[in-house]
DOVEXMI-828683 format. One record per residue (C-alpha): x, y, z; residue in three letters. Coordinates in Angstrom, 2 decimals. Example, Ala and Ser with C-alpha at 12.3 -4.5 7.8 and 13.67 -1.06 7.14 Angstrom:
! residues 2
{px=12.30 | py=-4.50 | pz=7.80 | mitor=ALA}
{px=13.67 | py=-1.06 | pz=7.14 | mitor=SER}
END
This chain:
! residues 365
{px=-0.03 | py=0.01 | pz=-0.07 | mitor=MET}
{px=3.05 | py=2.47 | pz=0.89 | mitor=ASP}
{px=4.61 | py=1.67 | pz=-2.49 | mitor=ILE}
{px=1.26 | py=2.66 | pz=-4.49 | mitor=LEU}
{px=0.00 | py=5.79 | pz=-2.17 | mitor=LYS}
{px=4.02 | py=6.61 | pz=-3.64 | mitor=LYS}
{px=3.52 | py=6.33 | pz=-7.03 | mitor=ILE}
{px=-0.13 | py=8.13 | pz=-6.97 | mitor=ARG}
{px=1.59 | py=10.74 | pz=-5.03 | mitor=ASN}
{px=4.63 | py=10.92 | pz=-7.66 | mitor=PHE}
{px=1.85 | py=10.98 | pz=-10.57 | mitor=ALA}
{px=-0.14 | py=13.88 | pz=-8.87 | mitor=VAL}
{px=3.72 | py=15.42 | pz=-8.40 | mitor=PHE}
{px=4.70 | py=14.78 | pz=-12.48 | mitor=PHE}
{px=1.35 | py=16.16 | pz=-13.45 | mitor=CYS}
{px=1.69 | py=19.15 | pz=-11.57 | mitor=PHE}
{px=5.17 | py=20.31 | pz=-12.70 | mitor=CYS}
{px=4.27 | py=18.98 | pz=-16.13 | mitor=ALA}
{px=1.12 | py=21.50 | pz=-15.84 | mitor=MET}
{px=1.78 | py=24.58 | pz=-17.89 | mitor=LYS}
{px=1.22 | py=27.86 | pz=-16.60 | mitor=ARG}
{px=-0.29 | py=30.82 | pz=-18.60 | mitor=ILE}
{px=-0.64 | py=34.44 | pz=-17.61 | mitor=LEU}
{px=-3.49 | py=36.28 | pz=-19.20 | mitor=VAL}
{px=-3.02 | py=39.58 | pz=-19.35 | mitor=ILE}
{px=-6.51 | py=41.83 | pz=-19.82 | mitor=LEU}
{px=-5.46 | py=45.34 | pz=-21.15 | mitor=THR}
{px=-9.90 | py=45.78 | pz=-22.30 | mitor=GLY}
{px=-11.24 | py=45.86 | pz=-25.36 | mitor=GLY}
{px=-14.48 | py=44.50 | pz=-26.33 | mitor=THR}
{px=-13.92 | py=40.97 | pz=-24.95 | mitor=ILE}
{px=-14.17 | py=41.94 | pz=-21.58 | mitor=THR}
{px=-17.67 | py=43.57 | pz=-22.13 | mitor=MET}
{px=-20.63 | py=42.92 | pz=-20.39 | mitor=VAL}
{px=-23.99 | py=43.70 | pz=-20.34 | mitor=ARG}
{px=-25.72 | py=45.23 | pz=-17.56 | mitor=ASN}
{px=-29.04 | py=44.04 | pz=-17.04 | mitor=HIS}
{px=-30.55 | py=46.94 | pz=-16.01 | mitor=GLU}
{px=-29.79 | py=49.87 | pz=-18.31 | mitor=THR}
{px=-28.76 | py=47.07 | pz=-21.25 | mitor=GLY}
{px=-25.16 | py=49.25 | pz=-21.94 | mitor=ALA}
{px=-22.15 | py=47.30 | pz=-21.90 | mitor=LEU}
{px=-19.57 | py=48.03 | pz=-19.56 | mitor=HIS}
{px=-15.74 | py=45.97 | pz=-18.57 | mitor=PRO}
{px=-16.18 | py=43.55 | pz=-16.19 | mitor=ALA}
{px=-14.42 | py=42.83 | pz=-13.27 | mitor=ASP}
{px=-11.93 | py=40.11 | pz=-12.64 | mitor=VAL}
{px=-14.07 | py=37.67 | pz=-10.95 | mitor=ASP}
{px=-16.87 | py=38.83 | pz=-13.50 | mitor=THR}
{px=-14.88 | py=38.10 | pz=-16.39 | mitor=PHE}
{px=-13.53 | py=34.43 | pz=-15.02 | mitor=LYS}
{px=-17.61 | py=33.37 | pz=-14.41 | mitor=ALA}
{px=-17.70 | py=33.60 | pz=-17.69 | mitor=PHE}
{px=-15.26 | py=31.65 | pz=-18.83 | mitor=VAL}
{px=-15.01 | py=28.95 | pz=-16.21 | mitor=PRO}
{px=-13.28 | py=26.23 | pz=-18.52 | mitor=GLU}
{px=-10.31 | py=28.63 | pz=-18.50 | mitor=MET}
{px=-9.41 | py=27.03 | pz=-15.20 | mitor=PHE}
{px=-10.74 | py=23.47 | pz=-15.81 | mitor=ALA}
{px=-8.21 | py=22.46 | pz=-18.45 | mitor=GLY}
{px=-4.87 | py=21.40 | pz=-18.15 | mitor=ASN}
{px=-3.10 | py=24.41 | pz=-17.95 | mitor=VAL}
{px=-2.74 | py=26.53 | pz=-15.00 | mitor=ASP}
{px=-4.57 | py=29.66 | pz=-15.91 | mitor=VAL}
{px=-3.54 | py=33.07 | pz=-13.97 | mitor=GLU}
{px=-4.80 | py=36.76 | pz=-14.83 | mitor=MET}
{px=-3.14 | py=39.83 | pz=-14.36 | mitor=LEU}
{px=-5.45 | py=43.01 | pz=-15.21 | mitor=PRO}
{px=-5.27 | py=46.63 | pz=-16.53 | mitor=PHE}
{px=-6.66 | py=49.12 | pz=-14.16 | mitor=ASN}
{px=-8.75 | py=50.49 | pz=-15.58 | mitor=PRO}
{px=-9.30 | py=48.38 | pz=-18.37 | mitor=LEU}
{px=-8.53 | py=50.62 | pz=-21.68 | mitor=ILE}
{px=-10.56 | py=50.91 | pz=-24.95 | mitor=ASP}
{px=-8.51 | py=49.83 | pz=-27.87 | mitor=SER}
{px=-8.95 | py=53.09 | pz=-29.62 | mitor=SER}
{px=-7.44 | py=54.68 | pz=-26.18 | mitor=ASP}
{px=-4.38 | py=52.71 | pz=-26.67 | mitor=ILE}
{px=-0.72 | py=54.62 | pz=-26.71 | mitor=SER}
{px=2.96 | py=53.38 | pz=-26.58 | mitor=PRO}
{px=2.85 | py=54.23 | pz=-23.05 | mitor=GLU}
{px=0.56 | py=51.56 | pz=-22.84 | mitor=ASN}
{px=3.14 | py=49.19 | pz=-25.48 | mitor=TRP}
{px=5.38 | py=49.63 | pz=-22.47 | mitor=VAL}
{px=3.15 | py=48.82 | pz=-20.03 | mitor=ARG}
{px=2.66 | py=45.09 | pz=-21.89 | mitor=MET}
{px=6.51 | py=44.40 | pz=-22.42 | mitor=ALA}
{px=6.65 | py=44.90 | pz=-19.19 | mitor=THR}
{px=3.76 | py=42.48 | pz=-17.71 | mitor=ALA}
{px=5.56 | py=39.99 | pz=-20.47 | mitor=VAL}
{px=9.36 | py=40.93 | pz=-18.72 | mitor=ALA}
{px=8.28 | py=40.83 | pz=-15.13 | mitor=ASP}
{px=7.20 | py=37.54 | pz=-15.40 | mitor=ASN}
{px=9.01 | py=35.51 | pz=-17.72 | mitor=TYR}
{px=10.28 | py=33.12 | pz=-15.77 | mitor=ARG}
{px=7.47 | py=32.74 | pz=-14.21 | mitor=LYS}
{px=5.09 | py=31.58 | pz=-16.94 | mitor=TYR}
{px=5.03 | py=29.48 | pz=-19.73 | mitor=ASP}
{px=3.29 | py=31.71 | pz=-21.91 | mitor=GLY}
{px=1.08 | py=34.49 | pz=-22.60 | mitor=PHE}
{px=-2.01 | py=35.97 | pz=-23.53 | mitor=VAL}
{px=-2.65 | py=39.43 | pz=-24.28 | mitor=ILE}
{px=-6.30 | py=40.30 | pz=-24.38 | mitor=LEU}
{px=-6.82 | py=43.59 | pz=-26.32 | mitor=HIS}
{px=-9.06 | py=45.11 | pz=-28.24 | mitor=GLY}
{px=-9.46 | py=44.73 | pz=-31.85 | mitor=THR}
{px=-8.93 | py=48.22 | pz=-33.71 | mitor=ASP}
{px=-5.61 | py=49.19 | pz=-32.32 | mitor=THR}
{px=-4.14 | py=45.50 | pz=-31.60 | mitor=MET}
{px=-1.61 | py=45.15 | pz=-35.07 | mitor=SER}
{px=-0.02 | py=48.33 | pz=-33.67 | mitor=TYR}
{px=0.11 | py=47.23 | pz=-30.22 | mitor=SER}
{px=0.99 | py=43.12 | pz=-31.31 | mitor=ALA}
{px=3.48 | py=45.04 | pz=-33.68 | mitor=SER}
{px=5.30 | py=46.93 | pz=-31.22 | mitor=ALA}
{px=5.72 | py=44.23 | pz=-28.98 | mitor=LEU}
{px=7.33 | py=42.03 | pz=-31.37 | mitor=SER}
{px=9.86 | py=44.78 | pz=-31.55 | mitor=PHE}
{px=10.45 | py=45.59 | pz=-28.02 | mitor=MET}
{px=10.37 | py=41.88 | pz=-26.82 | mitor=LEU}
{px=14.06 | py=40.85 | pz=-28.50 | mitor=GLU}
{px=15.25 | py=37.05 | pz=-28.24 | mitor=ASN}
{px=11.75 | py=36.38 | pz=-27.23 | mitor=LEU}
{px=11.64 | py=32.36 | pz=-26.82 | mitor=ALA}
{px=8.16 | py=32.40 | pz=-25.06 | mitor=LYS}
{px=4.44 | py=32.50 | pz=-26.65 | mitor=PRO}
{px=3.41 | py=36.27 | pz=-26.42 | mitor=VAL}
{px=-0.88 | py=35.58 | pz=-27.89 | mitor=VAL}
{px=-2.90 | py=38.82 | pz=-28.53 | mitor=PHE}
{px=-6.58 | py=37.86 | pz=-29.49 | mitor=THR}
{px=-10.29 | py=39.37 | pz=-28.93 | mitor=GLY}
{px=-13.84 | py=39.25 | pz=-30.13 | mitor=SER}
{px=-15.95 | py=41.16 | pz=-32.12 | mitor=GLN}
{px=-19.30 | py=40.90 | pz=-29.51 | mitor=LEU}
{px=-18.52 | py=40.73 | pz=-25.64 | mitor=PRO}
{px=-17.89 | py=38.05 | pz=-23.77 | mitor=VAL}
{px=-21.24 | py=38.50 | pz=-22.06 | mitor=GLY}
{px=-23.42 | py=37.96 | pz=-24.73 | mitor=VAL}
{px=-24.76 | py=35.17 | pz=-25.81 | mitor=LEU}
{px=-23.25 | py=35.11 | pz=-29.11 | mitor=ARG}
{px=-19.89 | py=36.05 | pz=-28.91 | mitor=SER}
{px=-16.96 | py=34.53 | pz=-30.20 | mitor=ASP}
{px=-14.46 | py=35.71 | pz=-27.12 | mitor=ALA}
{px=-14.60 | py=32.18 | pz=-25.76 | mitor=LYS}
{px=-13.19 | py=30.27 | pz=-27.97 | mitor=GLU}
{px=-10.64 | py=32.99 | pz=-29.30 | mitor=ASN}
{px=-9.48 | py=32.96 | pz=-25.67 | mitor=LEU}
{px=-9.58 | py=28.94 | pz=-24.57 | mitor=LEU}
{px=-7.59 | py=28.53 | pz=-28.06 | mitor=THR}
{px=-5.29 | py=31.33 | pz=-27.65 | mitor=ALA}
{px=-4.63 | py=29.92 | pz=-24.45 | mitor=ILE}
{px=-3.97 | py=26.47 | pz=-26.15 | mitor=GLU}
{px=-1.43 | py=27.70 | pz=-28.71 | mitor=MET}
{px=0.15 | py=30.03 | pz=-25.73 | mitor=ALA}
{px=1.11 | py=26.61 | pz=-23.84 | mitor=ALA}
{px=1.57 | py=23.60 | pz=-26.64 | mitor=ALA}
{px=5.10 | py=22.26 | pz=-27.00 | mitor=GLU}
{px=6.43 | py=20.81 | pz=-29.53 | mitor=ASP}
{px=8.21 | py=17.28 | pz=-29.74 | mitor=ASN}
{px=11.40 | py=18.60 | pz=-28.10 | mitor=ARG}
{px=9.64 | py=20.07 | pz=-25.09 | mitor=GLY}
{px=9.87 | py=23.73 | pz=-25.98 | mitor=LYS}
{px=7.28 | py=26.78 | pz=-26.92 | mitor=PRO}
{px=6.04 | py=25.14 | pz=-30.33 | mitor=MET}
{px=5.16 | py=29.15 | pz=-31.18 | mitor=VAL}
{px=7.74 | py=31.73 | pz=-29.40 | mitor=PRO}
{px=6.26 | py=34.78 | pz=-31.23 | mitor=GLU}
{px=4.16 | py=37.54 | pz=-30.85 | mitor=VAL}
{px=1.02 | py=36.50 | pz=-32.77 | mitor=THR}
{px=-2.35 | py=37.27 | pz=-32.71 | mitor=ILE}
{px=-5.03 | py=34.66 | pz=-32.48 | mitor=TYR}
{px=-8.47 | py=35.24 | pz=-33.97 | mitor=PHE}
{px=-11.32 | py=33.45 | pz=-35.75 | mitor=GLU}
{px=-9.17 | py=29.76 | pz=-37.00 | mitor=ASP}
{px=-5.94 | py=31.63 | pz=-37.39 | mitor=SER}
{px=-2.91 | py=32.24 | pz=-36.07 | mitor=LEU}
{px=-0.81 | py=35.48 | pz=-37.17 | mitor=PHE}
{px=2.68 | py=36.53 | pz=-37.00 | mitor=ARG}
{px=1.88 | py=39.83 | pz=-35.25 | mitor=ALA}
{px=3.76 | py=42.10 | pz=-37.46 | mitor=ASN}
{px=2.15 | py=40.29 | pz=-40.43 | mitor=ARG}
{px=-1.31 | py=40.77 | pz=-39.63 | mitor=ALA}
{px=-3.75 | py=43.84 | pz=-39.85 | mitor=THR}
{px=-7.59 | py=44.09 | pz=-39.03 | mitor=LYS}
{px=-9.31 | py=43.60 | pz=-42.47 | mitor=LYS}
{px=-13.45 | py=43.51 | pz=-40.88 | mitor=ASN}
{px=-15.35 | py=45.44 | pz=-38.40 | mitor=ALA}
{px=-18.36 | py=43.27 | pz=-39.18 | mitor=GLU}
{px=-17.14 | py=39.54 | pz=-39.16 | mitor=HIS}
{px=-15.55 | py=37.27 | pz=-36.96 | mitor=PHE}
{px=-12.61 | py=36.88 | pz=-39.35 | mitor=GLU}
{px=-11.40 | py=40.09 | pz=-38.24 | mitor=ALA}
{px=-7.49 | py=39.37 | pz=-39.21 | mitor=PHE}
{px=-5.76 | py=38.76 | pz=-41.87 | mitor=ASP}
{px=-2.07 | py=38.70 | pz=-42.77 | mitor=SER}
{px=-1.82 | py=39.27 | pz=-46.59 | mitor=TYR}
{px=2.19 | py=38.95 | pz=-47.75 | mitor=ASN}
{px=2.47 | py=35.49 | pz=-44.98 | mitor=TYR}
{px=1.03 | py=32.67 | pz=-44.84 | mitor=PRO}
{px=-0.68 | py=31.87 | pz=-41.24 | mitor=SER}
{px=1.57 | py=29.92 | pz=-38.67 | mitor=LEU}
{px=-1.27 | py=27.64 | pz=-37.50 | mitor=ALA}
{px=-5.21 | py=26.82 | pz=-37.76 | mitor=LYS}
{px=-7.88 | py=25.54 | pz=-35.37 | mitor=ALA}
{px=-10.25 | py=23.29 | pz=-36.40 | mitor=GLY}
{px=-11.13 | py=20.00 | pz=-34.67 | mitor=VAL}
{px=-7.35 | py=19.27 | pz=-34.10 | mitor=HIS}
{px=-4.90 | py=23.08 | pz=-34.45 | mitor=ILE}
{px=-2.56 | py=22.34 | pz=-37.26 | mitor=GLN}
{px=0.65 | py=24.11 | pz=-36.46 | mitor=PHE}
{px=3.15 | py=25.48 | pz=-39.73 | mitor=ARG}
{px=6.13 | py=24.44 | pz=-37.72 | mitor=GLU}
{px=8.47 | py=25.69 | pz=-41.63 | mitor=ASN}
{px=6.95 | py=28.85 | pz=-41.02 | mitor=LEU}
{px=7.59 | py=29.88 | pz=-37.04 | mitor=ILE}
{px=10.71 | py=31.78 | pz=-36.14 | mitor=ARG}
{px=12.59 | py=30.07 | pz=-33.64 | mitor=TYR}
{px=14.75 | py=32.14 | pz=-31.15 | mitor=PRO}
{px=18.96 | py=31.19 | pz=-30.64 | mitor=GLU}
{px=19.18 | py=28.86 | pz=-27.27 | mitor=ASP}
{px=20.07 | py=30.79 | pz=-24.51 | mitor=ASN}
{px=19.42 | py=34.01 | pz=-25.29 | mitor=MET}
{px=18.66 | py=36.62 | pz=-22.72 | mitor=PRO}
{px=15.39 | py=38.22 | pz=-23.12 | mitor=LEU}
{px=15.89 | py=41.99 | pz=-23.54 | mitor=PHE}
{px=13.11 | py=44.48 | pz=-23.75 | mitor=THR}
{px=13.41 | py=47.94 | pz=-25.94 | mitor=HIS}
{px=10.96 | py=49.96 | pz=-23.84 | mitor=LEU}
{px=11.97 | py=53.48 | pz=-25.22 | mitor=LYS}
{px=9.57 | py=54.41 | pz=-27.95 | mitor=ILE}
{px=9.57 | py=57.85 | pz=-30.14 | mitor=CYS}
{px=6.28 | py=58.61 | pz=-31.24 | mitor=THR}
{px=7.92 | py=61.78 | pz=-34.29 | mitor=ASP}
{px=6.76 | py=59.55 | pz=-37.14 | mitor=VAL}
{px=4.16 | py=60.64 | pz=-39.27 | mitor=ALA}
{px=2.23 | py=58.70 | pz=-42.20 | mitor=ILE}
{px=1.82 | py=60.15 | pz=-45.75 | mitor=LEU}
{px=-0.91 | py=58.88 | pz=-47.55 | mitor=LYS}
{px=-0.09 | py=59.64 | pz=-51.60 | mitor=LEU}
{px=-3.69 | py=59.96 | pz=-53.65 | mitor=PHE}
{px=-4.94 | py=61.54 | pz=-56.65 | mitor=PRO}
{px=-4.92 | py=65.80 | pz=-56.05 | mitor=GLY}
{px=-2.65 | py=65.84 | pz=-53.30 | mitor=ILE}
{px=-0.62 | py=69.26 | pz=-53.39 | mitor=ASN}
{px=2.35 | py=70.73 | pz=-52.56 | mitor=GLU}
{px=1.15 | py=72.37 | pz=-49.41 | mitor=GLN}
{px=-0.28 | py=68.98 | pz=-47.91 | mitor=VAL}
{px=3.06 | py=67.78 | pz=-48.18 | mitor=VAL}
{px=5.59 | py=69.90 | pz=-46.90 | mitor=ARG}
{px=2.47 | py=70.56 | pz=-43.50 | mitor=ALA}
{px=3.64 | py=66.74 | pz=-42.59 | mitor=VAL}
{px=7.16 | py=66.95 | pz=-43.68 | mitor=LEU}
{px=8.28 | py=70.04 | pz=-41.90 | mitor=ASN}
{px=6.66 | py=68.71 | pz=-38.64 | mitor=THR}
{px=8.44 | py=70.40 | pz=-35.97 | mitor=LYS}
{px=10.74 | py=67.34 | pz=-34.87 | mitor=GLY}
{px=10.01 | py=64.65 | pz=-37.06 | mitor=LEU}
{px=12.41 | py=62.11 | pz=-37.50 | mitor=LYS}
{px=10.64 | py=58.83 | pz=-39.74 | mitor=GLY}
{px=7.66 | py=59.24 | pz=-42.08 | mitor=VAL}
{px=5.67 | py=56.05 | pz=-43.42 | mitor=VAL}
{px=5.09 | py=57.13 | pz=-47.40 | mitor=LEU}
{px=1.93 | py=55.23 | pz=-48.53 | mitor=GLU}
{px=2.45 | py=54.97 | pz=-52.21 | mitor=THR}
{px=0.69 | py=53.42 | pz=-54.97 | mitor=TYR}
{px=0.75 | py=49.79 | pz=-56.61 | mitor=GLY}
{px=4.21 | py=48.66 | pz=-56.23 | mitor=SER}
{px=5.76 | py=51.94 | pz=-54.65 | mitor=GLY}
{px=4.80 | py=54.39 | pz=-57.52 | mitor=ASN}
{px=4.34 | py=58.59 | pz=-56.97 | mitor=ALA}
{px=3.58 | py=60.95 | pz=-58.59 | mitor=PRO}
{px=6.33 | py=62.63 | pz=-61.33 | mitor=SER}
{px=5.65 | py=66.04 | pz=-60.11 | mitor=ALA}
{px=9.05 | py=67.80 | pz=-59.73 | mitor=GLN}
{px=7.84 | py=69.21 | pz=-56.21 | mitor=TRP}
{px=6.79 | py=65.75 | pz=-55.12 | mitor=LEU}
{px=10.85 | py=64.96 | pz=-55.77 | mitor=TYR}
{px=12.45 | py=67.73 | pz=-54.67 | mitor=LYS}
{px=10.11 | py=68.01 | pz=-51.22 | mitor=ALA}
{px=11.34 | py=64.44 | pz=-50.76 | mitor=LEU}
{px=14.91 | py=64.76 | pz=-51.39 | mitor=LYS}
{px=15.06 | py=67.88 | pz=-49.06 | mitor=GLU}
{px=13.28 | py=66.22 | pz=-45.95 | mitor=ALA}
{px=15.87 | py=63.20 | pz=-46.59 | mitor=THR}
{px=18.84 | py=65.33 | pz=-46.42 | mitor=GLU}
{px=17.98 | py=66.84 | pz=-43.18 | mitor=ARG}
{px=17.76 | py=63.58 | pz=-41.66 | mitor=GLY}
{px=14.28 | py=62.62 | pz=-42.08 | mitor=ILE}
{px=14.14 | py=58.64 | pz=-43.10 | mitor=ILE}
{px=11.44 | py=58.36 | pz=-45.19 | mitor=ILE}
{px=10.06 | py=54.26 | pz=-45.88 | mitor=VAL}
{px=8.54 | py=53.53 | pz=-49.22 | mitor=ASN}
{px=4.96 | py=51.41 | pz=-48.46 | mitor=LYS}
{px=2.73 | py=50.11 | pz=-51.07 | mitor=THR}
{px=-0.82 | py=51.31 | pz=-50.48 | mitor=GLN}
{px=-2.19 | py=47.31 | pz=-52.06 | mitor=CYS}
{px=-2.82 | py=44.87 | pz=-49.16 | mitor=SER}
{px=-0.61 | py=42.18 | pz=-51.22 | mitor=MET}
{px=2.31 | py=42.81 | pz=-52.62 | mitor=GLY}
{px=5.73 | py=44.44 | pz=-52.06 | mitor=SER}
{px=7.56 | py=47.55 | pz=-53.05 | mitor=VAL}
{px=9.80 | py=47.44 | pz=-56.11 | mitor=ASP}
{px=11.11 | py=50.66 | pz=-56.46 | mitor=MET}
{px=13.07 | py=49.49 | pz=-59.57 | mitor=GLY}
{px=9.95 | py=48.98 | pz=-61.77 | mitor=GLN}
{px=8.82 | py=51.87 | pz=-62.70 | mitor=TYR}
{px=10.56 | py=55.42 | pz=-63.90 | mitor=GLU}
{px=8.32 | py=57.06 | pz=-61.21 | mitor=VAL}
{px=9.19 | py=55.18 | pz=-58.08 | mitor=ALA}
{px=13.22 | py=55.52 | pz=-59.49 | mitor=ARG}
{px=12.41 | py=59.17 | pz=-58.53 | mitor=ASN}
{px=11.63 | py=57.74 | pz=-54.90 | mitor=LEU}
{px=15.23 | py=56.19 | pz=-54.85 | mitor=LEU}
{px=17.18 | py=59.45 | pz=-56.21 | mitor=LYS}
{px=15.51 | py=61.38 | pz=-53.33 | mitor=ALA}
{px=16.78 | py=58.77 | pz=-50.77 | mitor=GLY}
{px=13.17 | py=56.68 | pz=-49.84 | mitor=VAL}
{px=13.63 | py=53.60 | pz=-48.80 | mitor=ILE}
{px=12.18 | py=51.06 | pz=-49.96 | mitor=SER}
{px=9.46 | py=49.01 | pz=-47.06 | mitor=GLY}
{px=9.26 | py=45.99 | pz=-49.49 | mitor=TYR}
{px=5.77 | py=43.66 | pz=-48.34 | mitor=ASP}
{px=5.63 | py=45.52 | pz=-44.39 | mitor=ILE}
{px=2.34 | py=46.31 | pz=-42.92 | mitor=THR}
{px=2.02 | py=49.60 | pz=-42.28 | mitor=THR}
{px=1.30 | py=48.58 | pz=-38.63 | mitor=GLU}
{px=4.86 | py=47.26 | pz=-38.11 | mitor=ALA}
{px=6.33 | py=49.85 | pz=-39.98 | mitor=LEU}
{px=5.19 | py=52.53 | pz=-38.05 | mitor=LEU}
{px=5.53 | py=50.81 | pz=-34.67 | mitor=THR}
{px=9.59 | py=49.40 | pz=-35.91 | mitor=LYS}
{px=10.15 | py=53.11 | pz=-36.32 | mitor=MET}
{px=9.01 | py=54.19 | pz=-33.06 | mitor=MET}
{px=10.88 | py=51.32 | pz=-31.64 | mitor=THR}
{px=14.06 | py=52.25 | pz=-33.57 | mitor=LEU}
{px=14.08 | py=55.83 | pz=-33.24 | mitor=PHE}
{px=13.91 | py=55.35 | pz=-29.48 | mitor=GLY}
{px=16.56 | py=53.05 | pz=-28.69 | mitor=GLU}
{px=18.91 | py=54.28 | pz=-31.46 | mitor=PHE}
{px=18.93 | py=58.10 | pz=-31.38 | mitor=PRO}
{px=20.44 | py=59.92 | pz=-33.65 | mitor=GLY}
{px=21.80 | py=56.57 | pz=-35.15 | mitor=GLN}
{px=20.34 | py=57.60 | pz=-38.85 | mitor=THR}
{px=22.21 | py=55.51 | pz=-40.51 | mitor=ASP}
{px=22.50 | py=52.52 | pz=-38.26 | mitor=LYS}
{px=18.33 | py=52.85 | pz=-38.10 | mitor=ILE}
{px=18.03 | py=53.03 | pz=-41.77 | mitor=LYS}
{px=20.06 | py=49.91 | pz=-42.45 | mitor=HIS}
{px=17.56 | py=48.26 | pz=-39.73 | mitor=LEU}
{px=14.78 | py=49.68 | pz=-41.47 | mitor=LEU}
{px=15.58 | py=48.21 | pz=-44.76 | mitor=SER}
{px=16.13 | py=44.58 | pz=-43.35 | mitor=ILE}
{px=13.48 | py=42.15 | pz=-41.70 | mitor=PRO}
{px=14.71 | py=42.00 | pz=-37.57 | mitor=ILE}
{px=12.00 | py=39.59 | pz=-36.41 | mitor=CYS}
{px=9.92 | py=38.18 | pz=-39.74 | mitor=GLY}
{px=8.22 | py=41.42 | pz=-40.50 | mitor=GLU}
{px=9.03 | py=41.63 | pz=-44.38 | mitor=MET}
{px=10.41 | py=39.36 | pz=-47.01 | mitor=THR}
{px=13.44 | py=41.06 | pz=-48.85 | mitor=VAL}
{px=13.51 | py=40.25 | pz=-52.45 | mitor=ASP}
{px=17.55 | py=41.05 | pz=-52.65 | mitor=VAL}
{px=17.37 | py=40.34 | pz=-56.61 | mitor=LEU}
{px=14.84 | py=43.00 | pz=-57.60 | mitor=ARG}
{px=16.33 | py=45.50 | pz=-55.67 | mitor=GLN}
END
């Protein structure tokens, strides 16, 4: 009997030790909302109320703990200070947990998730962003499925016992995307996000199918390093037919401006107007870094294909290849914050992928 008791105790101890620990960080958003039965209005739920709507979180073989922001933040109000708070929450708890799930509103999720992909260098554990189109307190909500699958993906390990997806990702509906490749595409459907220029890392059905050949894996035994200095002296300049010199120069002459996301046509084309070339060249000569980003959802910038794009090259504009606007903007903010005044280094890092955010075709440019 003593032997059986020891075996049973060992089995219980082994299962406890093998149980994955996941920290769920609640920042706010639709997923954290519940409806007031008296007024019918939606309002943020406290942690205990939220837990009551998703008891399955605590019924499986994953040890889940929750860390709420106080107060919770609507995603329209998310700021770089909140990104620092999220990254710090991951870093401070990095040794205690096997993975992290961040609940976030959908409107700016791709900005926050992209930012954390650059802020968490040498990340070796999953950080999965998710949310919902309907509040957790609504009967037909997509919140529960998104949350539970995100937790399962954060806890998943490969046949070596290592995290299956040690990246910052976004999980929504049935797809897991690399965070800095994803963008919100739909305000009405449950399938709210897509990754137009890079395949999903996993698909969830009856079984979760991970695409290990698409996942980035860090170098072994490299410590996590956080980049918490964010510079917001950047702008987006979107070209359109009829744009005039006054508008362009108003953006480029913004006091303290360091970087510009130039959203161009097609494969990176811009009007051939001499005033535009001159304004861009003057800006780059003043040290402003301008990166060419196509307005198309799919495809890549190719500044050598058309003469109107070659004008941008002559003006000192850098190619952004197939990067998303969200990833490019947050990459700029991180680099300008981390390397103030180091223009050449920043230009180099903006022209190459540093955590899978773009595909560079060196043969074409």
